[in-house]
SEKOLDO-314893 format. One record per residue: x, y, z of N, C-alpha, C in turn; residue number from 1. Coordinates in Angstrom, 2 decimals, always signed. Example, Ala and Ser with C-alpha at 12.3 -4.5 7.8 and 13.67 -1.06 7.14 Angstrom:
% residues 2
<site n_x="+13.19" n_y="-5.69" n_z="+7.80" ca_x="+12.30" ca_y="-4.50" ca_z="+7.80" c_x="+13.20" c_y="-3.30" c_z="+7.80" k="1"/>
<site n_x="+12.85" n_y="-2.25" n_z="+7.08" ca_x="+13.67" ca_y="-1.06" ca_z="+7.14" c_x="+12.90" c_y="+0.03" c_z="+7.87" k="2"/>
***
This chain:
% residues 116
<site n_x="+47.70" n_y="+332.15" n_z="-107.07" ca_x="+48.79" ca_y="+332.84" ca_z="-106.92" c_x="+48.59" c_y="+333.95" c_z="-106.40" k="1"/>
<site n_x="+48.99" n_y="+334.83" n_z="-105.29" ca_x="+48.69" ca_y="+335.75" ca_z="-105.00" c_x="+48.59" c_y="+337.08" c_z="-106.34" k="2"/>
<site n_x="+47.57" n_y="+338.25" n_z="-105.54" ca_x="+47.50" ca_y="+339.51" ca_z="-106.34" c_x="+49.04" c_y="+340.04" c_z="-106.91" k="3"/>
<site n_x="+49.53" n_y="+340.03" n_z="-105.50" ca_x="+50.73" ca_y="+340.71" ca_z="-105.21" c_x="+51.90" c_y="+340.11" c_z="-106.87" k="4"/>
<site n_x="+51.92" n_y="+338.57" n_z="-106.24" ca_x="+53.02" ca_y="+337.72" ca_z="-107.03" c_x="+52.66" c_y="+337.76" c_z="-108.17" k="5"/>
<site n_x="+51.46" n_y="+338.05" n_z="-108.68" ca_x="+51.38" ca_y="+338.50" ca_z="-110.37" c_x="+51.33" c_y="+339.50" c_z="-110.79" k="6"/>
<site n_x="+51.01" n_y="+340.65" n_z="-110.39" ca_x="+51.56" ca_y="+341.70" ca_z="-110.85" c_x="+53.47" c_y="+341.86" c_z="-110.55" k="7"/>
<site n_x="+53.94" n_y="+341.59" n_z="-109.65" ca_x="+55.19" ca_y="+341.31" ca_z="-109.88" c_x="+56.18" c_y="+340.55" c_z="-110.84" k="8"/>
<site n_x="+55.32" n_y="+339.61" n_z="-111.43" ca_x="+55.43" ca_y="+338.81" ca_z="-112.73" c_x="+55.64" c_y="+339.58" c_z="-113.85" k="9"/>
<site n_x="+53.91" n_y="+340.21" n_z="-114.07" ca_x="+54.04" ca_y="+341.00" ca_z="-114.91" c_x="+54.67" c_y="+342.43" c_z="-115.25" k="10"/>
<site n_x="+55.21" n_y="+343.06" n_z="-113.89" ca_x="+55.96" ca_y="+344.10" ca_z="-114.05" c_x="+57.56" c_y="+343.57" c_z="-114.54" k="11"/>
<site n_x="+57.89" n_y="+342.37" n_z="-114.13" ca_x="+59.25" ca_y="+341.78" ca_z="-114.92" c_x="+59.09" c_y="+341.90" c_z="-116.38" k="12"/>
<site n_x="+57.83" n_y="+341.10" n_z="-116.90" ca_x="+57.90" ca_y="+340.94" ca_z="-118.54" c_x="+57.16" c_y="+342.29" c_z="-118.88" k="13"/>
<site n_x="+56.58" n_y="+343.30" n_z="-119.00" ca_x="+55.84" ca_y="+344.03" ca_z="-119.34" c_x="+55.10" c_y="+344.11" c_z="-120.91" k="14"/>
<site n_x="+54.14" n_y="+343.78" n_z="-121.29" ca_x="+53.86" ca_y="+343.50" ca_z="-122.37" c_x="+53.63" c_y="+341.68" c_z="-123.06" k="15"/>
<site n_x="+54.29" n_y="+341.15" n_z="-121.94" ca_x="+54.53" ca_y="+339.87" ca_z="-122.54" c_x="+53.09" c_y="+338.65" c_z="-121.96" k="16"/>
<site n_x="+52.24" n_y="+339.49" n_z="-120.90" ca_x="+51.40" ca_y="+338.95" ca_z="-120.56" c_x="+50.16" c_y="+339.04" c_z="-120.99" k="17"/>
<site n_x="+50.13" n_y="+339.97" n_z="-122.26" ca_x="+48.60" ca_y="+340.18" ca_z="-122.61" c_x="+47.40" c_y="+339.40" c_z="-122.55" k="18"/>
<site n_x="+47.98" n_y="+338.28" n_z="-123.08" ca_x="+46.41" ca_y="+337.43" ca_z="-123.19" c_x="+46.27" c_y="+336.44" c_z="-122.32" k="19"/>
<site n_x="+47.46" n_y="+336.35" n_z="-120.76" ca_x="+47.55" ca_y="+335.84" ca_z="-119.62" c_x="+46.39" c_y="+336.55" c_z="-118.70" k="20"/>
<site n_x="+45.37" n_y="+336.06" n_z="-118.35" ca_x="+44.06" ca_y="+336.68" ca_z="-117.98" c_x="+44.95" c_y="+336.45" c_z="-116.78" k="21"/>
<site n_x="+45.55" n_y="+335.13" n_z="-115.71" ca_x="+46.18" ca_y="+335.11" ca_z="-114.52" c_x="+46.93" c_y="+334.00" c_z="-114.45" k="22"/>
<site n_x="+47.22" n_y="+333.81" n_z="-113.43" ca_x="+48.49" ca_y="+332.64" ca_z="-113.18" c_x="+47.57" c_y="+331.28" c_z="-112.54" k="23"/>
<site n_x="+47.47" n_y="+330.43" n_z="-112.84" ca_x="+46.59" ca_y="+329.06" ca_z="-112.48" c_x="+48.02" c_y="+328.07" c_z="-111.86" k="24"/>
<site n_x="+48.17" n_y="+328.73" n_z="-110.68" ca_x="+49.77" ca_y="+327.96" ca_z="-109.76" c_x="+49.91" c_y="+329.08" c_z="-108.43" k="25"/>
<site n_x="+50.51" n_y="+327.52" n_z="-107.71" ca_x="+50.53" ca_y="+328.53" ca_z="-106.46" c_x="+52.11" c_y="+329.29" c_z="-106.39" k="26"/>
<site n_x="+52.39" n_y="+330.08" n_z="-105.26" ca_x="+53.29" ca_y="+331.00" ca_z="-104.99" c_x="+54.78" c_y="+330.17" c_z="-104.87" k="27"/>
<site n_x="+54.71" n_y="+329.00" n_z="-104.57" ca_x="+55.87" ca_y="+328.41" ca_z="-104.33" c_x="+56.65" c_y="+328.53" c_z="-106.24" k="28"/>
<site n_x="+55.96" n_y="+328.42" n_z="-106.97" ca_x="+56.45" ca_y="+328.67" ca_z="-108.22" c_x="+56.95" c_y="+329.78" c_z="-108.94" k="29"/>
<site n_x="+56.69" n_y="+330.94" n_z="-107.84" ca_x="+57.37" ca_y="+332.27" ca_z="-108.41" c_x="+58.77" c_y="+332.28" c_z="-109.14" k="30"/>
<site n_x="+59.37" n_y="+331.83" n_z="-108.40" ca_x="+60.77" ca_y="+331.95" ca_z="-108.48" c_x="+61.43" c_y="+330.84" c_z="-109.54" k="31"/>
<site n_x="+60.78" n_y="+330.05" n_z="-110.15" ca_x="+60.55" ca_y="+329.45" ca_z="-111.31" c_x="+60.43" c_y="+330.29" c_z="-112.61" k="32"/>
<site n_x="+58.95" n_y="+331.20" n_z="-112.38" ca_x="+58.13" ca_y="+331.91" ca_z="-113.57" c_x="+59.50" c_y="+333.33" c_z="-113.25" k="33"/>
<site n_x="+60.15" n_y="+333.37" n_z="-112.52" ca_x="+61.12" ca_y="+334.28" ca_z="-112.97" c_x="+62.33" c_y="+334.00" c_z="-113.30" k="34"/>
<site n_x="+62.69" n_y="+333.27" n_z="-113.38" ca_x="+63.85" ca_y="+332.29" ca_z="-113.77" c_x="+63.46" c_y="+332.24" c_z="-115.22" k="35"/>
<site n_x="+62.16" n_y="+331.94" n_z="-115.59" ca_x="+61.96" ca_y="+331.66" ca_z="-117.46" c_x="+61.88" c_y="+332.89" c_z="-118.10" k="36"/>
<site n_x="+61.16" n_y="+334.28" n_z="-117.06" ca_x="+61.02" ca_y="+335.38" ca_z="-117.75" c_x="+62.67" c_y="+336.24" c_z="-118.32" k="37"/>
<site n_x="+63.76" n_y="+335.75" n_z="-116.91" ca_x="+64.82" ca_y="+336.56" ca_z="-117.10" c_x="+65.50" c_y="+335.36" c_z="-118.34" k="38"/>
<site n_x="+65.61" n_y="+334.20" n_z="-118.39" ca_x="+65.55" ca_y="+333.43" ca_z="-119.67" c_x="+65.19" c_y="+334.04" c_z="-120.80" k="39"/>
<site n_x="+63.97" n_y="+334.40" n_z="-121.01" ca_x="+63.47" ca_y="+334.60" ca_z="-122.30" c_x="+64.14" c_y="+336.10" c_z="-122.51" k="40"/>
<site n_x="+64.59" n_y="+336.72" n_z="-121.79" ca_x="+65.37" ca_y="+338.26" ca_z="-122.01" c_x="+66.44" c_y="+338.22" c_z="-122.12" k="41"/>
<site n_x="+67.28" n_y="+337.12" n_z="-121.55" ca_x="+68.57" ca_y="+336.92" ca_z="-121.79" c_x="+69.06" c_y="+336.48" c_z="-123.71" k="42"/>
<site n_x="+67.77" n_y="+335.76" n_z="-123.92" ca_x="+67.62" ca_y="+335.22" ca_z="-125.61" c_x="+67.38" c_y="+336.17" c_z="-126.39" k="43"/>
<site n_x="+66.73" n_y="+337.37" n_z="-125.26" ca_x="+66.32" ca_y="+338.18" ca_z="-126.55" c_x="+65.29" c_y="+338.06" c_z="-127.48" k="44"/>
<site n_x="+63.89" n_y="+337.16" n_z="-126.73" ca_x="+63.18" ca_y="+337.00" ca_z="-128.12" c_x="+61.75" c_y="+337.51" c_z="-127.69" k="45"/>
<site n_x="+61.81" n_y="+338.67" n_z="-128.70" ca_x="+61.17" ca_y="+339.92" ca_z="-128.96" c_x="+59.65" c_y="+339.20" c_z="-129.15" k="46"/>
<site n_x="+59.53" n_y="+338.25" n_z="-129.95" ca_x="+58.41" ca_y="+337.73" ca_z="-130.43" c_x="+57.48" c_y="+336.90" c_z="-129.52" k="47"/>
<site n_x="+57.98" n_y="+336.60" n_z="-127.81" ca_x="+57.56" ca_y="+335.75" ca_z="-127.47" c_x="+56.61" c_y="+336.49" c_z="-126.29" k="48"/>
<site n_x="+55.28" n_y="+335.32" n_z="-126.29" ca_x="+54.40" ca_y="+336.09" ca_z="-125.02" c_x="+53.91" c_y="+334.91" c_z="-124.36" k="49"/>
<site n_x="+53.56" n_y="+335.15" n_z="-123.20" ca_x="+53.18" ca_y="+334.20" ca_z="-122.32" c_x="+51.70" c_y="+333.98" c_z="-122.85" k="50"/>
<site n_x="+51.14" n_y="+332.51" n_z="-122.93" ca_x="+49.81" ca_y="+332.45" ca_z="-122.96" c_x="+48.81" c_y="+331.85" c_z="-121.68" k="51"/>
<site n_x="+49.83" n_y="+331.21" n_z="-121.08" ca_x="+49.42" ca_y="+330.06" ca_z="-119.88" c_x="+50.18" c_y="+329.44" c_z="-118.94" k="52"/>
<site n_x="+50.21" n_y="+329.79" n_z="-117.75" ca_x="+51.40" ca_y="+329.49" ca_z="-116.49" c_x="+50.18" c_y="+328.62" c_z="-115.83" k="53"/>
<site n_x="+50.32" n_y="+327.28" n_z="-115.60" ca_x="+49.30" ca_y="+326.51" ca_z="-114.66" c_x="+50.13" c_y="+325.34" c_z="-114.11" k="54"/>
<site n_x="+49.57" n_y="+324.59" n_z="-113.41" ca_x="+50.02" ca_y="+323.34" ca_z="-112.77" c_x="+48.82" c_y="+322.15" c_z="-113.54" k="55"/>
<site n_x="+49.84" n_y="+320.95" n_z="-113.90" ca_x="+49.67" ca_y="+319.85" ca_z="-114.77" c_x="+50.20" c_y="+318.99" c_z="-114.37" k="56"/>
<site n_x="+49.37" n_y="+317.90" n_z="-113.98" ca_x="+49.39" ca_y="+316.86" ca_z="-113.21" c_x="+51.35" c_y="+317.14" c_z="-112.13" k="57"/>
<site n_x="+50.72" n_y="+318.13" n_z="-111.64" ca_x="+51.64" ca_y="+318.25" ca_z="-110.13" c_x="+53.03" c_y="+319.26" c_z="-110.83" k="58"/>
<site n_x="+53.41" n_y="+319.32" n_z="-112.39" ca_x="+54.09" ca_y="+320.20" ca_z="-112.44" c_x="+53.75" c_y="+321.64" c_z="-113.37" k="59"/>
<site n_x="+54.52" n_y="+322.56" n_z="-112.79" ca_x="+54.77" ca_y="+323.92" ca_z="-113.81" c_x="+54.76" c_y="+323.87" c_z="-115.20" k="60"/>
<site n_x="+53.93" n_y="+323.98" n_z="-116.07" ca_x="+53.23" ca_y="+324.35" ca_z="-117.48" c_x="+53.59" c_y="+325.93" c_z="-117.98" k="61"/>
<site n_x="+54.37" n_y="+326.04" n_z="-118.75" ca_x="+54.41" ca_y="+327.53" ca_z="-119.08" c_x="+54.16" c_y="+327.73" c_z="-121.10" k="62"/>
<site n_x="+53.16" n_y="+328.15" n_z="-121.25" ca_x="+52.95" ca_y="+328.22" ca_z="-122.71" c_x="+52.68" c_y="+329.38" c_z="-123.58" k="63"/>
<site n_x="+53.22" n_y="+329.49" n_z="-124.84" ca_x="+53.61" ca_y="+330.42" ca_z="-125.49" c_x="+53.70" c_y="+330.49" c_z="-126.73" k="64"/>
<site n_x="+53.23" n_y="+331.95" n_z="-127.01" ca_x="+53.06" ca_y="+332.34" ca_z="-128.65" c_x="+54.75" c_y="+332.74" c_z="-128.65" k="65"/>
<site n_x="+55.42" n_y="+332.09" n_z="-129.81" ca_x="+56.63" ca_y="+332.60" ca_z="-130.30" c_x="+57.34" c_y="+331.89" c_z="-129.31" k="66"/>
<site n_x="+58.90" n_y="+332.23" n_z="-129.91" ca_x="+59.90" ca_y="+331.67" ca_z="-129.02" c_x="+60.76" c_y="+330.69" c_z="-129.93" k="67"/>
<site n_x="+61.36" n_y="+330.02" n_z="-129.74" ca_x="+61.98" ca_y="+328.62" ca_z="-130.57" c_x="+62.36" c_y="+327.49" c_z="-129.82" k="68"/>
<site n_x="+62.90" n_y="+326.88" n_z="-130.83" ca_x="+62.50" ca_y="+325.19" ca_z="-129.94" c_x="+63.82" c_y="+324.98" c_z="-128.84" k="69"/>
<site n_x="+64.88" n_y="+326.06" n_z="-128.74" ca_x="+65.67" ca_y="+325.73" ca_z="-128.07" c_x="+65.34" c_y="+326.00" c_z="-126.44" k="70"/>
<site n_x="+64.60" n_y="+327.48" n_z="-126.41" ca_x="+63.41" ca_y="+327.83" ca_z="-125.32" c_x="+62.62" c_y="+326.89" c_z="-124.87" k="71"/>
<site n_x="+61.56" n_y="+326.36" n_z="-125.78" ca_x="+60.76" ca_y="+325.55" ca_z="-125.92" c_x="+61.47" c_y="+324.36" c_z="-124.72" k="72"/>
<site n_x="+62.69" n_y="+323.86" n_z="-125.19" ca_x="+63.27" ca_y="+322.68" ca_z="-124.44" c_x="+63.69" c_y="+323.39" c_z="-123.08" k="73"/>
<site n_x="+63.92" n_y="+324.31" n_z="-123.16" ca_x="+64.40" ca_y="+325.16" ca_z="-121.74" c_x="+62.87" c_y="+325.04" c_z="-120.92" k="74"/>
<site n_x="+62.15" n_y="+324.88" n_z="-121.05" ca_x="+60.55" ca_y="+325.52" ca_z="-121.01" c_x="+60.32" c_y="+323.90" c_z="-120.04" k="75"/>
<site n_x="+60.76" n_y="+323.17" n_z="-121.07" ca_x="+60.49" ca_y="+321.48" ca_z="-120.45" c_x="+61.28" c_y="+321.15" c_z="-119.37" k="76"/>
<site n_x="+63.09" n_y="+321.79" n_z="-119.32" ca_x="+63.15" ca_y="+321.60" ca_z="-117.92" c_x="+62.87" c_y="+321.89" c_z="-116.71" k="77"/>
<site n_x="+62.47" n_y="+323.30" n_z="-117.29" ca_x="+61.71" ca_y="+324.01" ca_z="-115.99" c_x="+60.79" c_y="+323.06" c_z="-115.50" k="78"/>
<site n_x="+59.94" n_y="+322.60" n_z="-116.34" ca_x="+58.42" ca_y="+322.06" ca_z="-116.08" c_x="+59.55" c_y="+320.85" c_z="-114.90" k="79"/>
<site n_x="+60.35" n_y="+320.15" n_z="-115.88" ca_x="+60.74" ca_y="+318.65" ca_z="-114.80" c_x="+61.49" c_y="+319.14" c_z="-113.14" k="80"/>
<site n_x="+61.97" n_y="+320.43" n_z="-113.12" ca_x="+62.14" ca_y="+320.72" ca_z="-111.94" c_x="+60.96" c_y="+320.92" c_z="-111.29" k="81"/>
<site n_x="+60.13" n_y="+321.74" n_z="-111.49" ca_x="+58.90" ca_y="+321.65" ca_z="-110.90" c_x="+58.40" c_y="+320.81" c_z="-109.66" k="82"/>
<site n_x="+58.42" n_y="+319.76" n_z="-110.60" ca_x="+58.25" ca_y="+318.35" ca_z="-110.05" c_x="+58.75" c_y="+318.25" c_z="-108.53" k="83"/>
<site n_x="+59.90" n_y="+318.74" n_z="-108.27" ca_x="+60.68" ca_y="+318.80" ca_z="-107.02" c_x="+60.64" c_y="+319.88" c_z="-106.12" k="84"/>
<site n_x="+59.74" n_y="+320.58" n_z="-106.70" ca_x="+59.56" ca_y="+321.84" ca_z="-105.27" c_x="+58.26" c_y="+322.05" c_z="-105.40" k="85"/>
<site n_x="+57.85" n_y="+322.36" n_z="-104.00" ca_x="+56.35" ca_y="+322.46" ca_z="-103.34" c_x="+55.45" c_y="+323.83" c_z="-104.23" k="86"/>
<site n_x="+54.57" n_y="+323.59" n_z="-104.74" ca_x="+53.93" ca_y="+324.84" ca_z="-105.82" c_x="+53.54" c_y="+325.52" c_z="-104.52" k="87"/>
<site n_x="+53.38" n_y="+324.96" n_z="-103.05" ca_x="+52.77" ca_y="+326.06" ca_z="-102.29" c_x="+53.83" c_y="+327.28" c_z="-101.61" k="88"/>
<site n_x="+55.06" n_y="+326.56" n_z="-101.18" ca_x="+55.66" ca_y="+327.62" ca_z="-100.47" c_x="+57.58" c_y="+327.50" c_z="-101.11" k="89"/>
<site n_x="+57.45" n_y="+326.88" n_z="-102.37" ca_x="+59.19" ca_y="+326.92" ca_z="-103.07" c_x="+59.92" c_y="+326.02" c_z="-102.07" k="90"/>
<site n_x="+59.95" n_y="+325.20" n_z="-101.06" ca_x="+60.72" ca_y="+324.46" ca_z="-100.44" c_x="+60.74" c_y="+323.05" c_z="-101.35" k="91"/>
<site n_x="+61.62" n_y="+322.38" n_z="-101.37" ca_x="+62.04" ca_y="+320.95" ca_z="-101.53" c_x="+60.85" c_y="+320.11" c_z="-101.62" k="92"/>
<site n_x="+60.58" n_y="+319.10" n_z="-102.82" ca_x="+59.29" ca_y="+318.82" ca_z="-102.58" c_x="+59.44" c_y="+317.54" c_z="-103.60" k="93"/>
<site n_x="+58.38" n_y="+316.81" n_z="-103.64" ca_x="+58.14" ca_y="+315.98" ca_z="-104.50" c_x="+56.57" c_y="+315.72" c_z="-104.70" k="94"/>
<site n_x="+56.42" n_y="+314.64" n_z="-106.29" ca_x="+55.39" ca_y="+314.68" ca_z="-106.30" c_x="+54.37" c_y="+313.49" c_z="-105.46" k="95"/>
<site n_x="+53.30" n_y="+314.37" n_z="-105.68" ca_x="+52.33" ca_y="+313.62" ca_z="-104.32" c_x="+50.53" c_y="+313.21" c_z="-104.98" k="96"/>
<site n_x="+50.36" n_y="+312.07" n_z="-104.70" ca_x="+48.87" ca_y="+311.49" ca_z="-105.76" c_x="+48.06" c_y="+311.78" c_z="-104.19" k="97"/>
<site n_x="+46.66" n_y="+310.81" n_z="-104.56" ca_x="+45.58" ca_y="+311.24" ca_z="-103.56" c_x="+44.42" c_y="+311.81" c_z="-104.24" k="98"/>
<site n_x="+44.22" n_y="+311.46" n_z="-105.65" ca_x="+43.61" ca_y="+312.25" ca_z="-106.39" c_x="+43.74" c_y="+313.23" c_z="-107.41" k="99"/>
<site n_x="+44.37" n_y="+313.86" n_z="-106.63" ca_x="+45.07" ca_y="+315.19" ca_z="-107.82" c_x="+46.61" c_y="+315.39" c_z="-107.54" k="100"/>
<site n_x="+47.55" n_y="+315.00" n_z="-108.48" ca_x="+48.54" ca_y="+315.04" ca_z="-108.50" c_x="+49.17" c_y="+316.37" c_z="-108.06" k="101"/>
<site n_x="+50.31" n_y="+316.69" n_z="-107.16" ca_x="+51.08" ca_y="+318.11" ca_z="-107.03" c_x="+52.51" c_y="+318.10" c_z="-106.15" k="102"/>
<site n_x="+52.95" n_y="+318.80" n_z="-106.51" ca_x="+54.12" ca_y="+319.11" ca_z="-106.19" c_x="+54.60" c_y="+319.39" c_z="-104.87" k="103"/>
<site n_x="+54.46" n_y="+318.70" n_z="-103.65" ca_x="+54.49" ca_y="+319.15" ca_z="-102.37" c_x="+55.64" c_y="+318.91" c_z="-101.36" k="104"/>
<site n_x="+56.24" n_y="+319.90" n_z="-100.82" ca_x="+56.81" ca_y="+319.50" ca_z="-99.93" c_x="+56.57" c_y="+318.82" c_z="-98.36" k="105"/>
<site n_x="+57.01" n_y="+318.07" n_z="-97.35" ca_x="+56.51" ca_y="+317.12" ca_z="-96.71" c_x="+55.32" c_y="+318.11" c_z="-95.52" k="106"/>
<site n_x="+55.47" n_y="+319.08" n_z="-95.30" ca_x="+54.69" ca_y="+319.59" ca_z="-94.34" c_x="+53.50" c_y="+319.97" c_z="-95.20" k="107"/>
<site n_x="+53.39" n_y="+320.55" n_z="-96.40" ca_x="+51.98" ca_y="+320.92" ca_z="-97.37" c_x="+51.46" c_y="+319.20" c_z="-97.67" k="108"/>
<site n_x="+52.45" n_y="+318.28" n_z="-97.83" ca_x="+52.23" ca_y="+316.95" ca_z="-98.63" c_x="+51.48" c_y="+316.23" c_z="-97.07" k="109"/>
<site n_x="+51.30" n_y="+316.61" n_z="-96.30" ca_x="+50.42" ca_y="+315.83" ca_z="-95.23" c_x="+48.59" c_y="+316.48" c_z="-95.91" k="110"/>
<site n_x="+48.40" n_y="+317.25" n_z="-96.44" ca_x="+47.29" ca_y="+316.88" ca_z="-97.19" c_x="+46.81" c_y="+315.89" c_z="-97.93" k="111"/>
<site n_x="+47.88" n_y="+315.38" n_z="-98.77" ca_x="+48.00" ca_y="+314.37" ca_z="-99.16" c_x="+47.95" c_y="+312.75" c_z="-98.92" k="112"/>
<site n_x="+47.11" n_y="+312.16" n_z="-99.60" ca_x="+47.18" ca_y="+310.71" ca_z="-98.91" c_x="+48.53" c_y="+309.81" c_z="-99.59" k="113"/>
<site n_x="+49.30" n_y="+310.32" n_z="-100.69" ca_x="+50.01" ca_y="+309.21" ca_z="-100.98" c_x="+51.06" c_y="+309.95" c_z="-101.55" k="114"/>
<site n_x="+52.18" n_y="+309.21" n_z="-101.94" ca_x="+53.55" ca_y="+309.75" ca_z="-102.65" c_x="+52.94" c_y="+308.99" c_z="-104.41" k="115"/>
<site n_x="+53.44" n_y="+309.85" n_z="-105.28" ca_x="+53.44" ca_y="+309.34" ca_z="-106.91" c_x="+54.81" c_y="+308.45" c_z="-106.84" k="116"/>
***
């Protein structure tokens, strides 16, 4: 993720990313992360801290300290959605294999050898 997008996300949730050194995912999922931050604010989860945001098995994983079961269920739904969004550009995509599973659009999927 670009430094600019990292700074943008940190500015949306001041103090919520203290333990998160950097985001380990592409810029295509910035919109999803913005939604997660907005949802946390809407739910007024004051004790919530984001510990890690990364790609794992082609999907966005967001790990937190704090929160509640309803919010963690919400994060699972975001994770599921991320598998159909290109991690690089944010366009509609699908999970693709070829060694490393990634969610990619058709354009960025050209670098992958097979669909999952």
